[in-house]
C-alpha positions in Angstrom: 16.4 12.0 -45.1 14.3 11.0 -42.1 11.2 12.4 -43.6 11.9 10.6 -46.9 12.5 7.4 -45.0 9.2 7.7 -43.1 7.4 8.2 -46.3 9.0 5.2 -47.8 8.2 3.1 -44.8 4.5 3.9 -45.3 4.5 3.3 -49.0 2.8 0.2 -50.2 3.1 0.7 -54.0 4.7 -1.3 -56.8 5.2 -1.8 -60.6 5.4 -4.3 -63.4 4.9 -4.8 -67.1 4.6 -7.7 -69.6 4.5 -8.3 -73.3 2.3 -11.0 -75.0 0.6 -12.0 -71.7 -0.9 -15.4 -71.2 -3.9 -15.6 -68.8 -4.1 -18.3 -66.1 -7.2 -20.5 -66.1 -8.6 -21.5 -62.7 -11.7 -23.6 -62.3 -11.8 -23.1 -58.5 -15.2 -22.6 -56.9 -16.1 -19.0 -55.9 -15.0 -17.8 -52.5 -17.7 -17.2 -49.9 -18.7 -13.7 -48.7 -20.9 -14.3 -45.7 -18.4 -13.2 -43.1 -19.4 -12.0 -39.7 -17.3 -8.9 -38.9 -15.9 -7.4 -35.7 -13.3 -4.6 -35.2 -10.6 -3.9 -32.7 -8.7 -0.6 -32.2 -5.2 -0.5 -30.8 -5.3 1.8 -27.8 -1.9 2.6 -26.2 -3.5 4.9 -23.7 -3.5 8.7 -23.1 -0.6 10.7 -24.6 0.6 7.7 -26.5 0.3 6.6 -30.1 1.1 3.7 -32.4 2.2 3.6 -36.1 2.1 0.0 -37.2 4.0 -1.3 -40.2 3.4 -5.0 -40.7 1.1 -7.9 -39.6 1.6 -11.7 -39.7 -0.1 -14.6 -38.0 0.2 -18.4 -37.7 -3.5 -18.8 -36.9 -6.6 -16.8 -36.0 -5.5 -17.0 -32.4 -1.9 -15.9 -33.0 -1.6 -12.6 -34.9 1.3 -10.2 -34.6 1.2 -6.5 -35.5 4.5 -4.5 -35.3 5.7 -1.0 -35.9 6.6 1.9 -33.7 5.1 3.9 -30.9 6.0 6.7 -28.4 7.7 4.0 -26.3 8.9 0.5 -26.8 5.8 -0.8 -25.0 3.7 0.1 -28.0 5.9 -1.3 -30.8 4.7 -4.9 -30.7 1.1 -6.2 -30.3 -0.3 -9.7 -30.2 -3.8 -11.1 -30.6 -4.6 -14.4 -28.9 -8.0 -14.9 -30.3 -9.7 -12.7 -27.6 -7.8 -9.4 -27.3 -4.8 -7.4 -28.5 -2.0 -6.9 -25.9 1.3 -5.2 -25.8 4.4 -7.3 -25.9 7.5 -5.4 -24.6 10.9 -6.2 -26.2 14.2 -5.9 -24.3 15.2 -2.9 -26.3 13.5 0.2 -27.6 13.1 -0.6 -31.3 11.0 0.5 -34.3 9.9 -2.6 -36.1 9.5 -3.1 -39.9 9.4 -6.4 -41.7 7.6 -9.4 -40.2 7.3 -13.0 -41.4 7.0 -16.4 -39.9 6.3 -20.1 -40.4 4.9 -21.2 -37.1 3.9 -19.9 -33.7 7.5 -20.4 -32.5 9.3 -19.3 -35.6 8.8 -15.6 -36.5 11.3 -13.1 -37.9 11.2 -9.3 -37.6 13.4 -6.5 -39.0 14.0 -3.0 -37.6 15.1 0.5 -38.5 18.5 0.1 -36.8 20.1 -2.9 -38.6 18.7 -5.5 -36.3 16.8 -8.8 -36.9 14.8 -10.3 -34.1 13.3 -13.8 -33.7 10.4 -15.1 -31.7 10.7 -18.7 -30.4 7.2 -19.1 -29.0 8.1 -17.6 -25.6 10.0 -14.4 -26.2 11.3 -11.9 -28.8 15.1 -12.0 -28.8 17.5 -10.0 -30.8 19.0 -12.5 -33.3 21.8 -10.1 -34.5 22.8 -6.6 -35.6 23.9 -6.4 -39.2 25.7 -3.3 -40.2 26.3 -2.9 -44.0 29.7 -1.8 -45.2 30.3 1.9 -44.2 26.6 2.8 -43.9 25.2 4.1 -40.7 21.8 2.3 -40.6 20.0 -0.5 -42.3 16.2 -0.5 -42.6 14.9 -4.0 -43.0 11.6 -3.3 -44.7 10.1 -6.7 -45.6 10.8 -10.3 -45.0 9.4 -13.3 -46.9 10.0 -16.9 -47.7 8.4 -20.2 -48.6 10.6 -22.4 -46.3 12.2 -21.8 -42.8 15.6 -22.4 -44.3 15.2 -20.1 -47.3 14.2 -16.6 -46.3 14.9 -13.2 -47.9 14.8 -9.7 -46.4 15.0 -6.5 -48.3 15.4 -2.8 -47.5 18.1 -0.2 -47.8 21.2 1.1 -46.0 21.6 4.8 -45.4 24.3 7.2 -44.4 23.9 10.3 -42.3 24.7 12.5 -45.3 21.6 11.2 -47.1 23.1 8.6 -49.5 21.6 5.1 -49.6 21.7 1.8 -51.4 19.4 -1.2 -51.7 20.1 -4.3 -49.7 19.1 -8.0 -49.8 19.6 -10.4 -46.9 19.3 -14.2 -47.0 18.8 -16.7 -44.2 19.9 -20.3 -44.9 18.5 -22.0 -41.8 21.5 -21.0 -39.6 22.5 -17.4 -40.3 21.6 -14.2 -42.0 24.0 -12.6 -44.4 24.0 -9.9 -47.0 23.7 -10.9 -50.7 26.3 -9.5 -53.1 24.9 -7.9 -56.3 25.6 -4.8 -58.4 24.7 -1.8 -56.2 21.6 0.2 -57.0 20.7 3.5 -55.4 17.1 2.6 -54.8 14.8 1.7 -52.0 13.7 -2.0 -51.8 10.3 -1.7 -50.2 8.8 -5.2 -50.6 9.6 -8.8 -51.4 7.5 -11.9 -52.2 9.2 -15.2 -52.7 7.2 -16.8 -55.5 5.8 -20.2 -54.4 6.2 -21.9 -57.8 9.8 -20.8 -58.6 11.2 -19.9 -55.1 12.5 -16.7 -56.7 12.2 -13.4 -54.8 10.2 -10.7 -56.6 11.2 -7.3 -55.3 9.4 -4.0 -55.5 11.8 -1.0 -55.7 11.6 2.8 -55.8 14.1 4.8 -57.8 14.0 8.4 -56.6 16.7 9.4 -59.0 14.1 9.1 -61.8 11.0 11.3 -62.3 9.0 9.1 -64.6 10.6 5.6 -64.3 10.8 5.3 -60.5 8.7 2.2 -60.0 10.7 -1.0 -60.5 10.0 -4.8 -60.2 13.0 -7.1 -60.1 13.5 -10.8 -59.9 16.6 -11.8 -57.9 18.4 -15.0 -58.8 22.0 -16.2 -58.7 23.2 -12.8 -57.3 21.7 -11.0 -60.2 18.9 -8.4 -60.3 16.8 -8.7 -63.5 14.3 -6.0 -64.3 10.8 -7.3 -64.9 9.3 -3.8 -65.2 10.5 -0.2 -64.9 8.2 2.8 -65.5 5.8 5.3 -64.1 2.7 3.2 -63.7 1.1 2.8 -60.3 1.6 -0.7 -59.0 1.3 -3.0 -55.9 2.8 -6.3 -54.9 0.8 -9.1 -53.3 0.3 -12.8 -53.4 -2.4 -15.3 -54.2 -1.9 -18.8 -52.7 1.8 -18.1 -52.5 2.2 -16.8 -56.0 3.8 -13.4 -56.3 1.1 -11.0 -57.9 1.8 -7.6 -59.3 -1.1 -5.2 -59.9 -0.6 -2.6 -62.6 -2.6 0.6 -63.0 -1.2 2.0 -66.3 -3.2 5.2 -66.3 -3.4 5.7 -62.5 -7.2 5.6 -62.3 -9.4 3.4 -60.2 -10.3 1.3 -63.2 -8.7 -1.2 -65.7 -6.4 -3.0 -63.4 -4.4 -6.1 -64.5 -2.9 -8.7 -62.3 0.4 -10.4 -63.3 2.1 -13.5 -62.0 5.6 -14.7 -62.6 6.5 -17.7 -64.8 10.2 -18.0 -63.8 11.3 -15.7 -66.6 8.8 -12.8 -67.0 5.5 -11.5 -65.8 2.4 -13.1 -67.4 -1.2 -12.0 -67.2 -3.0 -13.6 -64.3 -6.4 -11.8 -64.5 -8.0 -8.6 -65.8 -10.2 -6.4 -63.7 -11.8 -4.1 -66.4 -13.9 -1.2 -65.2 -13.8 -2.4 -61.6 -13.3 -0.3 -58.5 -10.0 -2.0 -57.6 -7.1 -0.4 -55.8 -4.6 -2.9 -54.6 -3.4 -5.0 -51.6 -4.1 -8.2 -53.4 -4.3 -11.3 -51.2 -6.1 -14.5 -52.2 -6.7 -18.1 -51.5 -7.1 -18.8 -55.2 -8.1 -16.9 -58.4 -11.8 -17.0 -57.4 -11.3 -15.9 -53.8 -9.3 -12.6 -53.9 -9.4 -9.8 -51.3 -8.3 -6.3 -52.0 -8.8 -2.7 -51.2 -11.2 -0.6 -53.2 -11.8 3.1 -53.3 -13.6 5.0 -50.5 -12.0 2.9 -47.8 -13.7 -0.4 -48.6 -12.5 -4.0 -48.4 -13.3 -5.7 -51.7 -13.7 -9.4 -52.7 -13.5 -11.0 -56.1 -15.2 -14.4 -56.5 -14.4 -15.1 -60.1 -17.5 -13.2 -61.4 -17.6 -9.8 -59.8 -15.8 -7.5 -57.4 -18.0 -6.6 -54.4 -17.4 -4.3 -51.4 -17.7 -6.4 -48.2 -17.3 -3.7 -45.6 -16.5 0.0 -45.4 -13.4 0.1 -43.2 -12.5 3.8 -43.2 -8.9 2.8 -43.0 -6.0 2.8 -45.4 -5.7 -0.9 -45.8 -2.1 -2.1 -45.3 -2.3 -5.8 -44.9 -4.9 -8.6 -45.3 -4.3 -12.0 -43.7 -6.3 -15.1 -44.8 -6.9 -18.3 -43.0 -9.4 -21.1 -43.9 -12.4 -19.4 -42.3 -11.0 -16.1 -41.0 -9.9 -12.8 -42.5 -7.9 -10.1 -40.7 -7.6 -6.6 -42.2 -5.4 -4.0 -40.7 -5.0 -0.3 -41.5 -4.9 3.1 -40.1 -8.1 5.0 -39.4 -7.8 8.3 -41.1 -10.2 10.1 -38.8 -9.0 9.1 -35.4 -5.4 8.4 -36.4 -5.3 4.9 -34.8 -4.6 1.4 -36.1 -7.7 -0.8 -36.6 -8.0 -4.5 -37.2 -11.1 -5.9 -38.8 -11.8 -9.6 -38.2 -14.2 -11.6 -40.5 -15.4 -15.1 -39.6 -17.2 -17.7 -41.6 -19.8 -19.7 -39.7 
């Protein structure tokens, strides 16, 4: 079970489908591409290693990267605009989900049923949240549009290998588990859609061989399937809208992006015959960043998809600010976490 859990924690894949799609029209100006790039490598020192899981930041001078390491010293890193430094928590934890709203309001989930909060000065354990008779809870992702309306997803597991999906909700004062019909699946990602404030959840159903990828909407204590199948998918966001990327034939071409209209998935944009992989993050429909094949960071400006830089990392997260881009992933050659920083002059 531990091996399965580790594999799940590193998966960044999703799924979705739609009938009679309607394409979104956007007259926004093309995004710029003249970034000046630099790169940092997390270095925990001799005989140590990091395995980061999530990145979030309030500004280009306040970026957090969390995961796990050989010791608790290396589980949390912070960038102040100049360099990356270790931030040591009070307990030895392995970090998972990370999301915030300001420099002094950041939430983090762990592999041992805990949620932590950063108040601008210190990371503090907000609470431990056991789920029914399960032994551990893995809080994989956290997301929300408002500080008093946040969702966290993951799964609870038992030592005998059984597990169930979980959803948590924060109402501005406390976290609690949502009640819904139990599903033996792994909830691996959530994006609360900006337009509807409805959580869109990516799930993995390991009990199925050809229908294991699932997309749900969660509303009024009810999970509603938006897609279930075997296509390769990923979940991202463009300007706060939940975006699902579908690769129906599992090739590097013919991708379709879908958004959510409150009821179902609708076509957002086609990427025919483009070298597009996933990890969609955008400021608008003409300023979209993504990963492409051969370890590149790609950019779509409304006309074409172009590789900006060759990262040599498996891109896991892209953060966008007005004139800054941060791209984090794991370097496959040296087995270290790298962060690429692009700046517009």
